[in-house]
Structure formats: C-alpha cells, structure tokens
C-alpha positions in Angstrom: 15.2 -16.5 -11.3 14.0 -18.1 -14.7 11.7 -16.6 -16.6 8.2 -17.4 -17.5 7.8 -17.7 -20.9 4.7 -15.8 -22.3 1.8 -17.7 -23.0 0.8 -19.3 -26.9 -1.7 -21.2 -28.1 -0.5 -24.8 -28.5 -3.5 -27.0 -29.3 -7.2 -26.1 -30.3 -10.4 -28.6 -30.2 -12.8 -28.0 -33.0 -16.1 -27.0 -32.7 -18.1 -30.8 -31.9 -20.7 -31.4 -34.5 -23.7 -32.2 -31.9 -23.2 -28.9 -29.7 -26.4 -27.1 -28.6 -24.3 -24.1 -29.0 -21.0 -22.1 -29.7 -18.2 -24.4 -28.1 -14.2 -23.9 -27.6 -11.7 -25.6 -26.1 -8.1 -24.4 -26.4 -4.6 -24.8 -24.2 -1.5 -22.8 -23.8 1.4 -22.9 -21.3 2.1 -20.9 -18.9 5.6 -21.5 -17.1 5.1 -25.1 -16.0 1.3 -25.0 -15.9 -1.6 -25.4 -18.8 -3.8 -23.0 -19.2 -7.2 -24.6 -20.7 -9.8 -22.4 -22.0 -13.1 -22.9 -22.5 -16.0 -21.0 -23.9 -19.6 -21.8 -24.5 -22.0 -24.5 -23.4 -21.1 -27.3 -21.4 -23.9 -29.7 -22.0 -24.2 -33.1 -23.3 -22.6 -32.6 -26.8 -19.4 -31.1 -25.7 -18.6 -33.3 -22.2 -17.0 -35.5 -24.3 -14.6 -33.3 -26.4 -14.0 -31.6 -23.0 -12.7 -34.5 -21.4 -10.7 -35.8 -24.3 -9.1 -32.5 -24.4 -8.2 -31.9 -20.4 -7.1 -35.7 -20.7 -5.0 -34.9 -23.6 -3.3 -32.0 -22.0 -2.5 -33.9 -18.7 -1.0 -37.3 -20.0 0.6 -35.5 -23.1 2.0 -32.2 -22.1 1.6 -30.6 -18.4 -0.5 -32.5 -15.4 -0.7 -29.2 -13.7 -3.2 -27.3 -15.3 -5.7 -24.4 -14.9 -9.4 -24.8 -16.2 -10.3 -21.0 -17.4 -14.1 -21.1 -17.0 -14.9 -17.6 -17.5 -16.6 -17.4 -20.7 -18.6 -20.6 -19.9 -22.0 -19.6 -20.7 -23.8 -22.7 -18.9 -22.5 -26.0 -17.3 -24.6 -29.1 -17.0 -23.6 -31.0 -13.6 -22.0 -33.3 -15.7 -19.6 -30.9 -16.1 -18.5 -31.0 -13.1 -17.7 -34.9 -13.4 -15.6 -34.1 -16.1 -13.7 -31.8 -14.2 -13.4 -33.8 -11.1 -12.2 -36.8 -13.2 -9.3 -34.3 -14.8 -8.3 -33.6 -11.6 -7.9 -37.1 -10.2 -6.2 -38.3 -13.6 -4.0 -35.0 -12.8 -2.9 -36.1 -9.4 -2.3 -39.8 -10.4 0.1 -38.2 -13.1 1.6 -36.1 -10.4 -0.6 -32.7 -11.2 -3.5 -30.8 -10.1 -6.2 -29.5 -11.6 -7.7 -26.2 -10.4 -10.6 -23.9 -11.9 -11.0 -20.1 -12.1 -13.3 -17.4 -13.1 -16.5 -19.3 -12.8 -19.8 -17.8 -12.2 -20.5 -17.5 -8.4 -23.1 -20.6 -8.5 -19.9 -22.8 -9.8 -18.1 -23.0 -6.8 -20.9 -23.0 -4.3 -22.0 -26.0 -6.4 -18.5 -27.5 -6.1 -18.6 -27.4 -2.4 -21.5 -29.6 -2.4 -20.4 -32.0 -4.8 -16.9 -33.4 -6.0 -14.5 -30.8 -5.2 -11.8 -29.3 -7.6 -10.3 -26.2 -6.2 -11.4 -22.8 -7.7 -9.8 -19.0 -7.8 -11.7 -16.5 -8.6 -9.4 -15.3 -11.3 -6.7 -17.0 -13.6 -3.6 -14.6 -11.9 -4.3 -16.4 -8.4 -4.9 -20.0 -9.8 -1.5 -19.8 -11.6 1.4 -20.6 -8.7 3.7 -18.3 -11.1 1.6 -14.8 -10.5 0.8 -15.8 -7.2 2.0 -13.1 -5.1 4.2 -14.3 -2.1 
C-alpha cells in the first residue's frame, strides 16, 4: 500500500491590493490531489487572483483538486463561475474539482447554477481519506 504524504504548503498567493477585505489562497498536495484553501471574501477584487491560482495548480501541479471553502466569509455569484470554469479546466486536463466545507447556502446555490461537486468536509472530498 502506498503511503499518503503529509500535506505541506507549496505556494501561496499574496493579498490582492484591490480586495475589499482580507483574502488568502494557498495550496498543498495531499496524495495525488491538491487542496486549495481559500479564506476571506470572494468578490470582484479577488476573483482574478483566485482564478489564476486555480488555473496554475490545475495546469502545472495537479489537475485533481479540492477547494476548501471553510474560511470563506462571503462569495459573490461570480465566484461560482470561477469554480465552474476551473472544474471544466480540470476535466480537460484529466482531473476534477470538488468544493468542500462551504456554508449551507453555497451548495444550495450550486444546485441551481453551474454544477460543482460539493462535500461537507475535506476528508469526504479527498479520495485517499474516504471510507471504503
């Protein structure tokens, strides 16, 4: 059985200067998946840095990723488009994108817009941690 490596911080995006509030986005590898952790508000000032980070991880690191939204304080509707576009890019690169840990309103909103798989927590979203 192949051991799953411990998560480690590999790269972070700096705070955008035009963000309306605190925002952070970083990623780490967990097994053969990437976990992108997002914190703060996803709004007009942070959509581009988020999209760029997701694109960077998908195209240069791992096309299978989970976007951890537990620490997102607010998300504009355009944030769903960023996630859906990243999902399409991940699929085109042989992977997938899953969201985890968002407030209850986000999965409900996702069901009525462009679909992105959502899991209640990070452990459920990562294949290496799922119970068989």
